[in-house]
N, C-alpha and C positions, 0 to 999 in steps of 0.2 A: 282355422282362418287366421287367428292371431299369430301363430308361428309363421305362417306364409307371409303375412304383411311385414312382420319384423324382419324376415329374411330378405325381402325386397328392399327394405330400408337399408339394411347392412351392406347390400351390394352397391349402394350409392356412395359408400364411405371408402377412403383409402384402405387397402387390405389390412394393415396393422391396426388401424382404428376400429375396423369392422370386427377384427378378432377380439379386441379388448371389450367391445360392446357385447359381442356374442357371449363371452365368458360371464359378463354381468347378468345377461338374460338367462343363461343356463342355471344360475344360482336361484332362479325363481321356481325351478322344477322341484318336485318332491323327491327327497333322497330315496334311493333304493332301485331295485331291478324292476323292469317292466316285463310282464308275462307275455310271451309271444308263442306262436304255434310250436308245439313240442317236436314235430318232425324235423325241424331244421336244427339239427345238432350233430356233433361229431366228437370222437375221442381225440383229445389234443394233449399237448405237453403240460397243460394246466388242469387236466381231467376232462370230463365230458362237459362241453359247452353248448348252450342253447341261447342264442345262435352262436356259431363259431366265427363271429365277426367282432373284431376289436377296433378300438380307437387307437390310431397310430401315435407314436411319440411326436411331441411338438405342439399339440393343441393345449395341453395343461402343463406348462413348464414349471410351475411352482408346487404342484400337488394339492392346491387349494380347492379344486373343483370336482374331484373324483366322486364325492358323495352324490352329486347332482348329475353328472354326465351319464351315469348308468341309466338315468331316466329317459335317455334318447334311444334305448333299446339294445345297446351293446352287450355282447356276451362277456367281454372283458375290456379293460382299459389299460393303456400304456401311458404313464405320466413321465415327464422329463422331456429331453435329456437333462441330467444334472451332473455337475462336476464337483470335485472335492471342495473347491473354493468358489465363492460367488463370482459371476461374470456379468458385466453390463451388456455384452453383445457389441455388434458393430454400430457405426453411425447410421442414422436414417438418411435416405430411404434404404430399407433393407429387405423389403418384400414387394413384389409387383405381380399383377395379373398378366397373363398372356392369353391370346386367342386359343380356342380349342379346349377350354376348361383346364387351364394350367396355371401354376404359380411358379415363380422363381424367388427363392429366398436366400439372403445372406445374413441371417439373423445373428450369427456368431455365438450360438449357444447361450443366450442370456438365461441366467437362473440364479436362485438365491443361495446356492451352495448346499452341500449335503445335509448339514445340521438342520437348517430351516426347512428344507424339503422333507426330510424324514419326519420332523415334528408335524408338519402339515398333513402328511399321509397318515400318521398315527391317529389323527382326528377324523379324517375322511374315510379311510378304508373300512372301518367297522360299519359305516352307514351305506356304503356303496351297493352291497348285495351281490356284487360280481367280483371275480378275481381282479386284483390290481397288480400290474407289473410296473416296476421302476426301470426306466432307461438310464443307464449311467454311461458317461463318456469321459474320454481322456486319452492321453498318449503315453502315460507313464504307468506301468503295471502296478506299482505300489499304490498310486493314487486310486486306480480303478478298484483294487482290492479293498482299500480303505472305505470307499463308497459302498461296496457290496456288504462289508461287515456291518457298517452303520445301519443298514436296512434290515438286519436280521430280525425276524419275527414281525416285520411291519407289512410286507407285501407277499403276494403268492408266488412271484417269480421275478427275475431280473433279466433285462435285455442289455447286452453289452454293445455299445455303439462305438465302433472304431472307424466308421465309414463316413462321418459327417464331413462335407467339404470345408467346414469351419475349423477342423482339427489341424493343428500344426504337427509336423513330424509324423504324418500318417504313414509314410513309407517305412519309417523306423518301427512302428508298432506292428506292422504286418511282416517284418523280417522274421525268419524262422526262429532265430535265437530269442528275440524279445517276445514274440507271440507264445513260444513254448514256455517261457518263464511265466507269462501271465496265466496260461492254462494251469501250470503246476501250482501257482499260488492260489488260484481260485479253487482248485481241487482240494487243497489242503485245509480250506475253511468252508467248503461248500455246505450250504444248509437249505437251498431251495433250487427249483429248476432254473436253468440258465439258457438263454438264447443269444446267439451271436448275430448282429445286424451287419450285412455285407453290402457293398456297392454293386451296381449293375456290372456283370462280368464282361459284357460285350464292349464296354466303353471305359475301361480302367487300365492304365499302364501297370497297375499292380496285380493284374489278373493272375499270373502264376503264383504270386505270393498269397493272394486271397484263396485260391484253390487249395494250396498246401495248408493254409491255416484252417480251412473247413475240414480237411481230412484229420488234422491234429485234434480239432475240437470234437469231431464225431468219434474218433478212435479213443478219446479220453472218456467217452460215455456221457458227454453233456447232451442235453435233451433236444435242443432246437436251433434252427437257423431262421432268421428273418431276412427275407429278400423281397425288395431291395430298398436301399437308401436313395436319396435324390441323385440326379444326374448332373454333374458339373457343366455349366454352360456360361457363355459370355452374356452379359446383360448391362448395357450402358446406363440404364436408369437407376441401377443400384450404386450405392456409395463405393462399393468395392470393385465394381465393374464386372463381377461374376457372381454366380450363385448356384444353388441346387434346384433343378427342375423337378416338379412333381405334377401329378394329374394325368390327364389322358395321354399326352405324348410319352409318358414313362412306361405305359403298359407293355408295349412290345419288348422293351428291354427286360422288364420283370419276367415276362413269359419265357424268354430265351434263357434267363438265369435259372428259372424253375426247371427247364428241360435239362440244363447242364447239371444242376444239383441232383436231379433224378438219376442221371447216369453215374454220378460220383458217389452218392450216399445211399441210393436206393431207399429202402424202408428203414434204415438204421437211425434216422433222425427226423423229428417232426419239423415241418416247414410252415412258416407264416408268410403269406404272400401279401406284399404291399406295393402299390404302384399303379395308379390309374384304374382302380376298381370303383365303378360307379353304379353297376347294375347287377341283377342276378346272373345274367349271362357271363359277365366279367368274373364274378365269384365262382361260378360253376367251372369255367375254363381253368381257373387256378386250382380248384379242387381236383379236377381231372388230371392235372400235371403233378399231383402229389401233395399239394398244400392241405394241411388239416385245419388251418384258420386263415382268414383274410383280415387285413387291417385297412381302414380308410381314414383319410383326413381331408384331402383336397375335395373329395366328393361332398363332404359335409359343408364346406364353404360355398360350393356351387349349387348343390341340390337342396340344401337346407336341413333342418332338424329331423325331418321325417325320412331321411334317406335310408336308415337301417330298416325301419318298418317296411319301406317300399321294397327293398331287396328281399326281405323275409317273405313278404306277401307274394312276390314274383316267384321265388323258389317254391313256396307252398303250392302255387298254381302249376308249376312245372311238375311237381310230384303227383298232383291230382291228375293231370293230363296223361301221365304215364302209368297210372294205377299203382304208384309207389307210396309207401308210408314214411320212408326215411331217406335221407341223403345217401346213406351207404348203399341203398338198393340201386341207385342210378350212377354210382361211381365205379371205376375199374377195380 
């Protein structure tokens, strides 16, 4: 009852204020993992996860809340994105709601920088009880690798975010020469599983570059692809005039990208699906298209703190109705 009332109150606030208040409320949760039905688990790039549902990057930008966020039922958490140096982000307003359970953000990657971020995570990760992934961002290969090395021994995995609409010189980092340099630098210091976060393939002028980058990533033996980041759209209410669309309207773009990834990489790379996943049916659709995990963020803001438990309960009912005991039994 209390979480439901708090969520209704947060929906009355401007989205960024609601987010800050939500993070304060999250810290009231007891640190550690919540036990959920065991049948909802899959083998993933982070090991076997129960449930294979993660919190997408962007919710905890500082790494200060991971110990408590696992109390919402997530099987893993992605903190960040973080850059080498601190960033204040864009001027407000920088996030707005849209009809149809959507958000458009032009946050500008505000974060405390890798040093503070890593220290925060070193305190929270041991208490989280679930794998924590750090999302690192940048357009310079040396800066990205510096972030990766600073996180050594702190997190279970790292997600490399080259697809944020807030990144300058995005076209340059996706170029074959620069991306190949990044991959070789990461390979030379690799110490944990790596995921590459990509934009929606159907709506990017960098499509051919991204597809080539995915092939380079997979051929180098890196573990995972996260699909997709937000979709760039115009939005007059934002200070920048544009931002990244997330939530329900992103779902078809995510599904199309999963189909294309399936054709490109087959079973040679684990896929994390993110984009408009609100229900068990949404999650199941992504799993059937080859994803081994799903990530949510906007669903948490619209559906509230019980959304992961609701998805797991719905999936458990689906298994029971089909006489199955595990997700693997109902997937291709």
